[in-house]
C-alpha positions as CSV (number, residue, x, y, z in Angstrom):
1,M,-179.0,-51.5,13.7
2,P,-182.6,-50.1,13.9
3,I,-181.6,-46.9,12.2
4,T,-179.9,-48.9,9.4
5,I,-183.1,-51.0,8.9
6,I,-185.2,-47.8,8.7
7,A,-182.8,-46.3,6.2
8,L,-183.0,-49.4,4.0
9,G,-186.7,-49.5,4.3
10,V,-187.0,-45.9,3.1
11,V,-184.7,-46.8,0.2
12,L,-186.8,-49.8,-0.7
13,L,-190.0,-47.6,-0.6
14,L,-188.3,-45.0,-2.9
15,V,-187.2,-47.8,-5.3
16,L,-190.6,-49.3,-5.4
17,M,-192.4,-46.1,-6.2
18,I,-189.8,-44.3,-8.3
19,V,-188.3,-47.2,-10.3
20,F,-191.2,-49.7,-10.4
21,K,-194.0,-47.1,-10.2
22,A,-195.8,-49.1,-7.5
23,N,-199.0,-47.7,-6.1
24,G,-198.2,-45.7,-3.0
25,F,-200.6,-47.5,-0.6
26,I,-199.4,-51.0,-1.7
27,A,-195.7,-49.9,-1.4
28,L,-196.2,-48.4,2.0
29,V,-197.9,-51.5,3.4
30,F,-195.3,-53.8,1.9
31,V,-192.4,-51.8,3.3
32,S,-194.1,-51.5,6.7
33,A,-194.2,-55.3,6.9
34,V,-190.6,-55.7,5.8
35,V,-189.3,-53.1,8.2
36,G,-191.3,-54.5,11.1
37,I,-190.1,-58.0,10.6
38,A,-186.5,-56.8,10.2
39,E,-186.8,-54.9,13.5
40,G,-187.7,-58.2,15.2
41,M,-191.5,-58.1,15.3
42,T,-193.4,-61.3,14.7
43,P,-195.5,-61.4,11.5
44,L,-198.8,-61.3,13.5
45,A,-197.5,-58.3,15.5
46,V,-196.6,-56.5,12.2
47,V,-200.1,-57.1,10.9
48,A,-201.6,-55.8,14.1
49,S,-199.4,-52.8,14.0
50,I,-200.3,-52.0,10.3
51,Q,-204.0,-52.3,11.1
52,K,-203.5,-50.1,14.1
53,G,-201.6,-47.5,12.1
54,I,-204.2,-47.4,9.3
55,G,-207.1,-47.4,11.8
56,G,-205.6,-44.7,14.0
57,T,-204.8,-42.5,11.0
58,L,-208.1,-42.8,9.3
59,G,-209.9,-42.7,12.7
60,S,-208.7,-39.2,13.3
61,L,-208.6,-38.0,9.7
62,A,-211.3,-39.8,7.7
63,M,-214.2,-37.6,8.8
64,I,-212.0,-34.5,8.6
65,L,-210.8,-35.2,5.1
66,G,-214.3,-36.3,4.0
67,F,-216.2,-33.3,5.4
68,G,-213.3,-31.0,4.4
69,A,-213.5,-32.3,0.8
70,M,-217.3,-31.8,0.8
71,L,-217.0,-28.2,2.1
72,G,-214.2,-27.5,-0.4
73,K,-216.3,-28.9,-3.3
74,L,-219.3,-26.8,-2.2
75,V,-217.2,-23.6,-1.9
76,S,-215.6,-24.3,-5.2
77,D,-218.5,-25.5,-7.3
78,T,-221.0,-22.9,-6.2
79,G,-218.6,-20.0,-7.1
80,A,-218.0,-19.0,-3.5
81,A,-214.3,-19.8,-3.7
82,Q,-214.0,-17.8,-6.9
83,R,-215.8,-14.9,-5.2
84,V,-213.3,-14.9,-2.3
85,A,-210.4,-15.3,-4.7
86,T,-211.3,-12.5,-7.0
87,T,-212.0,-10.2,-4.0
88,L,-208.6,-11.0,-2.6
89,I,-206.9,-10.4,-5.9
90,N,-208.7,-7.1,-6.3
91,A,-207.9,-6.0,-2.7
92,F,-204.3,-7.1,-2.6
93,G,-203.4,-7.0,-6.3
94,K,-202.2,-9.9,-8.4
95,Q,-198.6,-9.4,-7.3
96,R,-199.5,-9.7,-3.6
97,V,-201.9,-12.7,-3.7
98,Q,-199.1,-14.9,-2.2
99,W,-199.0,-12.7,0.9
100,A,-202.8,-12.7,1.2
101,L,-202.8,-16.5,1.2
102,M,-199.8,-16.6,3.6
103,V,-201.7,-14.4,6.1
104,T,-204.8,-16.5,5.6
105,G,-202.8,-19.7,6.3
106,L,-201.4,-18.3,9.5
107,I,-204.8,-17.3,10.8
108,V,-206.5,-20.6,9.9
109,G,-203.5,-22.6,11.1
110,L,-203.8,-21.2,14.7
111,A,-206.8,-23.3,15.5
112,M,-206.3,-26.6,13.7
113,F,-203.9,-29.3,12.7
114,Y,-202.1,-29.0,9.4
115,E,-204.2,-31.5,7.5
116,I,-207.5,-29.8,8.4
117,G,-206.3,-26.3,7.3
118,F,-204.7,-27.8,4.1
119,V,-208.0,-29.4,3.0
120,L,-210.0,-26.4,3.9
121,L,-207.8,-23.8,2.0
122,L,-206.9,-25.8,-1.1
123,P,-210.1,-24.9,-3.0
124,L,-209.2,-21.3,-2.6
125,V,-205.7,-21.9,-3.9
126,F,-207.0,-23.8,-6.9
127,T,-209.5,-21.1,-7.7
128,V,-206.9,-18.3,-7.5
129,V,-204.8,-20.4,-9.9
130,A,-207.7,-20.7,-12.3
131,A,-209.0,-17.1,-12.0
132,A,-205.6,-15.3,-12.0
133,G,-203.7,-17.7,-14.3
134,M,-200.9,-18.1,-11.8
135,P,-198.7,-21.1,-11.1
136,L,-200.0,-23.7,-8.6
137,L,-196.9,-24.0,-6.4
138,Y,-196.2,-20.2,-6.5
139,V,-199.7,-19.6,-5.1
140,G,-200.0,-22.7,-2.8
141,V,-196.6,-23.0,-1.1
142,P,-196.9,-19.7,1.0
143,M,-200.2,-21.0,2.4
144,V,-198.8,-24.4,3.1
145,A,-195.7,-23.0,4.7
146,A,-197.9,-20.8,6.9
147,L,-199.9,-23.8,8.1
148,S,-196.7,-25.7,8.9
149,V,-195.2,-22.8,10.8
150,T,-198.2,-22.5,13.1
151,H,-197.7,-26.2,13.9
152,C,-194.2,-25.3,15.2
153,F,-194.5,-22.0,17.0
154,L,-197.9,-20.6,17.7
155,P,-200.3,-21.4,20.5
156,P,-203.3,-21.9,20.6
157,H,-202.4,-24.4,17.8
158,P,-202.8,-27.8,19.5
159,G,-199.2,-28.9,18.9
160,P,-197.2,-26.1,20.7
161,T,-200.0,-25.8,23.3
162,A,-199.7,-29.5,24.2
163,I,-195.9,-29.3,24.4
164,A,-196.1,-26.1,26.5
165,T,-198.4,-27.8,28.9
166,I,-196.0,-30.7,29.3
167,F,-193.1,-28.3,29.9
168,G,-195.0,-26.0,32.1
169,A,-194.3,-23.1,29.8
170,N,-196.2,-19.8,29.8
171,L,-198.4,-19.7,26.8
172,G,-198.2,-16.0,26.4
173,T,-194.4,-16.0,26.4
174,T,-194.4,-18.9,24.0
175,L,-196.7,-17.1,21.6
176,L,-194.6,-13.9,21.8
177,Y,-191.4,-15.7,21.1
178,G,-193.2,-17.8,18.4
179,I,-194.4,-14.7,16.6
180,V,-190.9,-13.3,16.5
181,I,-189.6,-16.5,14.9
182,T,-192.6,-17.0,12.7
183,I,-192.4,-13.8,10.7
184,P,-189.0,-14.3,9.0
185,T,-189.4,-18.1,8.8
186,V,-192.8,-18.0,6.9
187,I,-191.6,-15.3,4.6
188,I,-188.5,-17.2,3.6
189,A,-190.1,-20.6,3.4
190,G,-193.3,-19.3,1.7
191,P,-193.2,-16.4,-0.8
192,L,-189.5,-16.4,-1.3
193,F,-188.9,-20.1,-1.6
194,S,-191.9,-20.6,-3.9
195,R,-190.2,-18.4,-6.5
196,C,-187.5,-21.1,-6.8
197,L,-190.1,-23.8,-7.9
198,K,-190.8,-22.8,-11.5
199,N,-189.5,-26.1,-12.8
200,F,-191.9,-28.1,-10.7
201,E,-195.2,-26.4,-11.7
202,K,-198.1,-28.8,-12.5
203,E,-201.8,-28.5,-13.2
204,P,-204.2,-29.3,-10.3
205,P,-205.1,-33.0,-10.1
206,E,-207.9,-33.7,-12.6
207,G,-211.3,-34.1,-11.0
208,L,-210.1,-33.1,-7.5
209,Y,-210.9,-29.4,-7.5
210,N,-211.3,-28.3,-11.1
211,P,-212.9,-24.9,-10.7
212,K,-215.2,-23.5,-13.3
213,I,-214.9,-19.8,-14.1
214,F,-218.3,-18.3,-13.0
215,A,-220.0,-15.2,-14.3
216,E,-220.5,-12.4,-11.9
217,D,-224.2,-13.1,-11.4
218,E,-223.6,-16.8,-10.8
219,M,-221.5,-16.3,-7.7
220,P,-222.8,-15.8,-4.1
221,G,-221.8,-12.5,-2.3
222,F,-218.4,-12.1,-0.7
223,G,-219.9,-12.0,2.9
224,I,-221.7,-15.3,2.7
225,S,-218.8,-16.9,0.7
226,I,-216.2,-16.1,3.3
227,F,-218.6,-17.0,6.1
228,A,-219.2,-20.5,4.7
229,A,-215.4,-21.0,4.3
230,I,-214.3,-19.8,7.7
231,I,-217.1,-21.3,9.9
232,P,-214.9,-24.2,11.1
233,V,-212.0,-21.8,11.8
234,I,-214.3,-19.6,13.9
235,L,-215.7,-22.6,15.8
236,M,-212.3,-24.2,16.5
237,A,-210.7,-20.8,17.5
238,V,-213.5,-20.0,19.9
239,A,-213.2,-23.5,21.4
240,A,-209.4,-23.0,21.8
241,V,-209.9,-19.7,23.6
242,F,-212.4,-21.2,26.0
243,E,-210.1,-24.2,26.7
244,L,-207.4,-21.7,27.8
245,T,-209.6,-19.4,29.8
246,L,-212.4,-21.5,31.4
247,P,-212.2,-24.4,33.9
248,K,-212.7,-27.9,32.4
249,E,-216.1,-28.5,34.1
250,N,-217.6,-25.2,32.8
251,A,-220.7,-25.9,30.6
252,V,-219.8,-23.2,28.1
253,R,-216.4,-24.6,27.5
254,Q,-217.8,-28.1,27.2
255,F,-220.3,-26.9,24.6
256,F,-217.7,-25.2,22.5
257,E,-215.3,-28.1,22.8
258,F,-217.9,-30.2,21.2
259,I,-218.9,-27.9,18.3
260,G,-215.2,-26.9,18.0
261,N,-214.1,-30.5,17.5
262,P,-212.6,-30.4,14.0
263,A,-214.9,-33.2,12.6
264,V,-218.0,-31.6,14.2
265,A,-217.1,-28.1,13.1
266,L,-216.6,-29.3,9.5
267,F,-219.9,-31.2,9.6
268,I,-221.7,-28.1,10.8
269,S,-220.0,-26.1,8.1
270,V,-221.1,-28.6,5.4
271,V,-224.7,-28.4,6.5
272,I,-224.6,-24.6,6.5
273,A,-222.9,-24.5,3.1
274,V,-225.5,-26.8,1.6
275,F,-228.2,-24.3,2.5
276,T,-226.4,-21.0,2.1
277,L,-224.3,-21.7,-1.0
278,G,-226.5,-24.4,-2.5
279,L,-230.2,-24.4,-1.9
280,R,-230.6,-20.8,-1.0
281,N,-228.6,-19.9,-4.1
282,G,-231.1,-21.6,-6.4
283,R,-229.5,-25.0,-6.8
284,K,-231.5,-28.3,-6.6
285,A,-230.9,-30.6,-3.6
286,E,-229.8,-33.5,-5.8
287,D,-227.2,-31.3,-7.5
288,V,-225.8,-30.1,-4.2
289,M,-225.7,-33.7,-2.9
290,E,-223.9,-34.8,-6.1
291,M,-221.2,-32.2,-5.3
292,C,-220.8,-33.8,-1.9
293,G,-220.6,-37.3,-3.3
294,S,-218.2,-36.6,-6.1
295,S,-215.8,-34.9,-3.6
296,I,-215.4,-38.1,-1.7
297,A,-214.6,-40.1,-4.9
298,S,-211.9,-37.7,-5.9
299,I,-209.9,-38.1,-2.6
300,A,-210.3,-41.9,-2.1
301,M,-206.7,-42.8,-3.2
302,I,-205.2,-39.9,-1.3
303,V,-207.0,-41.1,1.9
304,F,-205.6,-44.6,1.4
305,I,-202.0,-43.4,0.8
306,I,-202.2,-41.2,3.9
307,A,-203.4,-44.3,5.8
308,G,-200.4,-46.2,4.4
309,G,-198.1,-43.6,5.8
310,G,-199.8,-44.0,9.2
311,A,-199.2,-47.8,9.0
312,F,-195.4,-47.2,8.4
313,K,-195.3,-44.8,11.3
314,Q,-197.0,-47.2,13.6
315,V,-194.7,-50.1,12.8
316,L,-191.7,-47.8,13.6
317,V,-193.3,-46.8,16.9
318,D,-194.3,-50.4,17.9
319,S,-190.8,-51.7,17.0
320,G,-189.2,-49.5,19.7
321,V,-187.4,-47.0,17.4
322,G,-188.4,-44.1,19.7
323,E,-186.8,-45.7,22.8
324,Y,-183.7,-46.6,20.8
325,I,-183.2,-43.0,19.7
326,A,-183.8,-41.7,23.3
327,G,-181.1,-44.1,24.5
328,M,-178.6,-42.8,21.9
329,M,-179.1,-39.2,23.3
330,E,-178.5,-40.1,27.0
331,G,-175.3,-38.5,28.4
332,S,-175.0,-36.1,25.5
333,S,-173.2,-32.7,26.2
334,L,-175.4,-30.8,23.7
335,S,-177.1,-27.6,24.9
336,P,-180.7,-28.3,26.1
337,L,-182.2,-26.4,23.2
338,L,-180.1,-28.1,20.6
339,M,-180.8,-31.5,22.2
340,C,-184.5,-30.9,22.1
341,W,-184.3,-30.0,18.4
342,T,-182.0,-33.0,17.6
343,V,-184.2,-35.6,19.4
344,A,-187.3,-34.2,17.7
345,A,-185.6,-34.1,14.4
346,M,-184.4,-37.7,14.7
347,L,-187.8,-38.9,15.7
348,R,-189.5,-37.0,12.9
349,I,-187.2,-38.5,10.3
350,A,-187.7,-42.0,11.7
351,L,-191.4,-41.9,12.6
352,G,-192.9,-39.5,10.1
353,S,-195.5,-37.8,12.3
354,A,-194.5,-34.3,13.6
355,T,-197.0,-34.6,16.4
356,V,-195.7,-37.9,17.6
357,A,-192.1,-36.7,17.3
358,A,-192.9,-33.5,19.3
359,I,-195.0,-35.2,22.1
360,T,-192.4,-38.1,22.4
361,T,-189.6,-35.6,22.6
362,A,-191.4,-33.6,25.2
363,G,-191.6,-36.7,27.4
364,I,-188.0,-37.5,26.9
365,V,-186.5,-34.1,27.6
366,T,-188.8,-32.7,30.3
367,P,-186.3,-33.5,33.1
368,I,-183.7,-31.4,31.3
369,I,-185.6,-28.2,32.2
370,A,-185.1,-28.6,35.9
371,V,-181.5,-29.6,35.6
372,T,-180.3,-26.9,33.1
373,H,-182.9,-24.1,34.0
374,A,-183.5,-23.8,30.3
375,D,-186.4,-21.4,29.2
376,P,-189.5,-23.7,28.9
377,A,-190.9,-21.4,26.2
378,L,-187.8,-21.7,24.0
379,M,-187.8,-25.4,24.7
380,V,-191.3,-25.6,23.2
381,L,-190.2,-23.8,20.1
382,A,-187.0,-25.9,19.8
383,V,-189.1,-29.1,19.9
384,G,-191.6,-27.7,17.4
385,S,-188.8,-26.8,15.0
386,G,-187.2,-30.2,15.1
387,S,-190.5,-32.0,14.7
388,V,-191.1,-30.8,11.1
389,I,-187.6,-31.3,9.6
390,A,-187.1,-33.4,6.4
391,S,-190.7,-34.8,5.9
392,H,-190.5,-37.7,3.6
393,V,-192.2,-40.9,2.6
394,N,-193.3,-42.0,6.1
395,D,-195.2,-38.8,6.8
396,P,-198.9,-38.6,5.8
397,G,-198.4,-34.9,5.2
398,F,-195.9,-35.7,2.5
399,W,-198.5,-37.7,0.6
400,L,-201.2,-35.1,1.1
401,F,-198.9,-32.5,-0.5
402,K,-197.9,-34.8,-3.3
403,G,-201.5,-35.8,-4.1
404,Y,-203.1,-32.3,-4.1
405,F,-200.2,-30.6,-5.9
406,N,-200.0,-33.4,-8.5
407,L,-196.2,-34.1,-8.0
408,S,-194.1,-37.2,-8.3
409,V,-192.3,-38.6,-5.3
410,T,-189.0,-37.1,-6.4
411,E,-190.6,-33.7,-7.0
412,T,-192.2,-33.8,-3.6
413,L,-188.9,-34.5,-2.0
414,R,-187.4,-31.5,-3.8
415,T,-190.2,-29.1,-2.9
416,W,-192.2,-30.1,0.2
417,T,-189.2,-31.8,2.0
418,V,-186.9,-28.8,1.3
419,M,-189.6,-26.4,2.5
420,E,-190.2,-28.3,5.8
421,T,-186.4,-28.5,6.4
422,L,-186.1,-24.7,5.8
423,I,-188.8,-24.1,8.4
424,S,-187.0,-26.4,10.9
425,V,-183.5,-24.9,10.4
426,L,-184.8,-21.3,10.4
427,G,-186.8,-22.1,13.6
428,L,-183.7,-23.5,15.3
429,A,-181.7,-20.4,14.3
430,G,-184.4,-18.2,15.7
431,V,-184.5,-20.1,19.0
432,L,-180.8,-19.9,19.5
433,I,-180.7,-16.2,18.6
434,L,-183.6,-15.5,21.0
435,D,-181.8,-17.4,23.8
436,T,-178.8,-15.1,23.5
437,I,-181.0,-12.0,23.6
438,V,-183.3,-12.9,26.5
439,H,-180.8,-14.6,28.8
């Protein structure tokens, strides 16, 4: 019954948004309330759950999205992103820009959650589109696919690192196996898949990142441009290394954990960009601050829609859906790797959040390792693969992709959802093939 209610809730949400053209935030909050009550929650409990979901989502993402938008606007509107884009195009050639952005996405994605890397790299994608006259999805999907793949397979990304810790898996082994699976997966789900999306091409959302084409003498140098863009990546990557190599009480580790916190790293990056790209480049302080202010206005509705997805997710969690699915899997004769993937996939489809699905699955299936002697590193990758399948309307990442790529709900299902499912299925295939080779 709970699964049926969720399915009907998703159908209702799709009808509201596709047929009645309802605002995404309003529709998500309404459906969250309907599903919560249908699952047996009291009206007051539903309200509390919706508030918790919105607060929890915005609490972790508001500063990141805000500072990320400011940094993106500064990098874009000062000509820094165009400088990076034109240098990449010249270095790799127009025909290989997809591959350059894919590699960039893999490097950036190692140190941060998907949403952070997405917001950080989108100005670069938009500028490549404007400077090279290339289609938006053709350029952007390889970068997005790379960010998503790191979430599944590659420590020191926080997702697989957390799961590996729960399973007691060796991080070096997990990374090695993850790289083997990542290479074919990201190529197929990124550059190859993006070539099938010609019918979905749109212009970037008006007023979000609308890059001006700068003259050569208007742009900052490549070194300072790339430095301003990757400061948060450097800070977070260094913090991740120290977290893995130094004891928790070490003062150096604690310092870098602080400045490597995504919100702090992005704030530091904005301050540096204000001076290096703005004031030092001859721009007035009020003009630079106007860039920062306008960036927030342009993402306001995207932030609220993401919050609405968080509300929907929280209602499903608080109504006991996770426990229900875990009970369904008890006594199953599936192989441990396939069971991990299946539980994570079901939780992902039901709850929306890949992180919640992965961490919940890890807690459910940990006892299986001792009983079946399954390889913990492969278990990590199986859970990671399952946790990204079939992203749809209850996933904040779905709305992030929809908003920034200017797609309808239907178009997002046919692009983003298919890409995420490709990554999940290819990841599972890679895990099962590796299992036959190493054991």
